[in-house]
C-alpha positions as CSV (number, residue, x, y, z in Angstrom):
1,X,-8.3,-17.0,-0.6
2,X,-9.8,-17.8,2.8
3,X,-13.3,-16.6,3.7
4,X,-11.8,-14.6,6.6
5,X,-9.3,-12.8,4.3
6,X,-12.0,-12.2,1.6
7,X,-14.2,-10.6,4.3
8,X,-11.4,-8.2,5.4
9,X,-10.6,-7.3,1.8
10,X,-14.3,-6.7,1.0
11,X,-14.5,-3.9,3.6
12,X,-11.5,-1.9,2.3
13,X,-12.3,1.7,1.5
14,X,-8.7,3.0,2.2
15,X,-5.5,1.5,0.9
16,X,-2.3,2.7,2.7
17,X,1.3,1.5,2.3
18,X,4.8,2.1,3.2
19,X,7.2,3.3,0.4
20,X,10.7,2.1,0.8
21,X,10.7,-1.7,0.7
22,X,7.1,-1.9,-0.4
23,X,6.7,0.3,-3.4
24,X,10.5,0.1,-4.0
25,X,13.0,-2.6,-3.4
26,X,14.4,-0.5,-0.6
27,X,17.3,0.7,-2.7
28,X,18.0,4.5,-2.7
29,X,20.7,5.8,-5.1
30,X,22.2,9.1,-4.2
31,X,24.7,11.2,-6.1
32,X,25.3,14.8,-7.0
33,X,22.6,15.9,-4.6
34,X,20.0,13.8,-6.5
35,X,18.1,10.8,-5.3
36,X,16.7,8.0,-7.4
37,X,14.2,5.2,-6.6
38,X,12.7,2.5,-8.8
39,X,9.0,2.2,-8.5
40,X,7.1,-0.7,-10.1
41,X,4.8,0.3,-12.9
42,X,2.4,-2.5,-12.1
43,X,1.9,-1.1,-8.6
44,X,1.2,2.4,-10.1
45,X,-1.5,1.1,-12.4
46,X,-3.1,-0.9,-9.6
47,X,-3.3,2.1,-7.3
48,X,-4.9,4.1,-10.1
49,X,-7.5,1.3,-10.6
50,X,-8.2,1.3,-6.8
51,X,-8.9,5.0,-6.9
52,X,-11.2,4.7,-9.9
53,X,-13.1,2.1,-8.0
54,X,-13.6,4.5,-5.1
55,X,-10.8,3.3,-2.8
56,X,-8.7,6.1,-1.5
57,X,-4.9,5.6,-1.6
58,X,-2.2,6.9,0.6
59,X,1.5,6.4,1.3
60,X,3.2,6.8,4.7
61,X,7.0,7.0,4.9
62,X,9.3,7.7,7.7
63,X,11.9,8.9,5.2
64,X,11.1,12.2,3.4
65,X,12.1,12.0,-0.2
66,X,11.7,14.2,-3.3
67,X,11.6,11.1,-5.4
68,X,8.6,9.8,-3.4
69,X,6.9,13.1,-3.6
70,X,7.4,13.2,-7.4
71,X,6.0,9.7,-7.9
72,X,3.0,10.4,-5.6
73,X,2.2,13.6,-7.7
74,X,2.5,11.7,-11.0
75,X,0.0,9.0,-9.7
76,X,-2.3,11.6,-8.0
77,X,-2.0,9.7,-4.7
78,X,-4.7,10.9,-2.3
79,X,-2.6,11.1,0.8
80,X,1.2,11.4,1.2
81,X,2.7,11.6,4.6
82,X,6.5,11.8,4.9
83,X,7.9,12.4,8.3
84,X,10.2,10.7,10.7
85,X,7.5,10.0,13.3
86,X,5.2,7.4,14.6
87,X,3.3,5.9,11.6
88,X,0.3,5.0,13.7
89,X,-0.3,8.7,14.4
90,X,0.0,9.4,10.7
91,X,-2.3,6.6,9.6
92,X,-4.9,7.8,12.1
93,X,-4.8,11.3,10.6
94,X,-5.3,9.8,7.1
95,X,-8.0,7.4,8.2
96,X,-10.0,10.3,9.7
97,X,-9.4,12.5,6.6
98,X,-10.6,9.7,4.4
99,X,-13.8,9.3,6.5
100,X,-12.9,5.7,7.0
101,X,-12.3,3.4,10.0
102,X,-9.2,1.4,10.8
103,X,-11.3,-1.7,10.1
104,X,-11.9,-0.4,6.5
105,X,-8.2,0.2,5.9
106,X,-5.7,-2.1,4.3
107,X,-2.0,-1.4,5.0
108,X,1.0,-3.0,3.3
109,X,4.3,-2.8,5.2
110,X,7.6,-4.6,5.5
111,X,9.7,-3.5,8.5
112,X,9.8,-2.4,12.2
113,X,8.4,1.0,11.6
114,X,5.2,-0.6,10.2
115,X,4.4,-2.9,13.1
116,X,2.0,-0.5,14.9
117,X,-0.1,0.1,11.8
118,X,-0.1,-3.5,10.8
119,X,-1.3,-4.5,14.2
120,X,-4.3,-2.1,13.9
121,X,-5.3,-2.4,10.2
122,X,-8.5,-4.1,9.3
123,X,-6.4,-5.9,6.6
124,X,-2.6,-6.1,7.2
125,X,-0.4,-7.3,4.3
126,X,3.3,-7.7,4.3
127,X,5.6,-8.1,1.3
128,X,7.4,-11.4,0.8
129,X,10.7,-10.1,1.9
130,X,9.4,-8.3,5.0
131,X,10.7,-9.1,8.4
132,X,9.4,-12.0,10.4
133,X,7.8,-9.8,13.1
134,X,5.7,-8.0,10.4
135,X,4.7,-11.3,8.8
136,X,3.5,-12.5,12.2
137,X,1.0,-9.6,12.2
138,X,-0.1,-10.1,8.6
139,X,-3.4,-11.3,7.4
140,X,-1.7,-11.8,4.1
141,X,1.9,-12.2,3.0
142,X,2.5,-11.4,-0.7
143,X,4.2,-13.8,-3.1
144,X,6.0,-10.8,-4.7
145,X,8.8,-8.9,-3.0
146,X,8.7,-5.2,-2.3
147,X,9.2,-3.2,-5.5
148,X,8.3,-6.2,-7.6
149,X,4.5,-5.9,-7.8
150,X,3.5,-6.7,-4.2
151,X,1.1,-3.7,-4.1
152,X,-0.5,-4.9,-7.4
153,X,-1.0,-8.3,-5.9
154,X,-2.8,-6.9,-2.8
155,X,-4.8,-4.5,-5.0
156,X,-6.0,-7.4,-7.2
157,X,-7.1,-9.3,-4.1
158,X,-9.1,-6.3,-2.9
159,X,-10.8,-5.9,-6.2
160,X,-11.6,-9.6,-6.5
161,X,-13.0,-9.7,-3.0
162,X,-15.2,-6.7,-3.9
163,X,-16.4,-8.4,-7.1
164,X,-14.9,-5.7,-9.3
165,X,-12.0,-7.5,-10.9
166,X,-13.8,-9.3,-13.7
167,X,-15.5,-6.1,-14.9
168,X,-12.1,-4.3,-14.8
169,X,-10.5,-7.0,-16.9
170,X,-13.4,-6.9,-19.4
171,X,-13.1,-3.1,-19.7
172,X,-9.4,-3.4,-20.5
173,X,-10.1,-6.3,-23.0
174,X,-12.6,-4.3,-25.0
């Protein structure tokens, strides 16, 4: 990890991400008035660890979904914003509620609707299968694709940059 990336990750107090295409592989299954999404369990654990380490976690989606709301409740996500509007406005609301600054926020995105937040985030990450325009704004592009542990990958980098990862591993190894 470069010194510049480590510095950005070390400042993170707020972790925000998109949902469809980042926490999921962007597939939505719909039938009989029911919607299903597959969330990666590694991402869920990683966000819980971030929270236990004092980093607030939030999701911003332009697509309101009961499945997203259910998963956010299960994981006790600090902030969930689902609305078909400008994500920059939503992120700004969350940043203020969290008592953080844009410079202290890491955002993980993948598509056009994420470009404004990626451009402003102190640390911008894009999943491996994100669009080229998003990757061009990224400080980090994950090795993992969306829905396949990309959020876990970024969470580990944050925790390593903040010198917390080794202690966490030791605690789980005891």
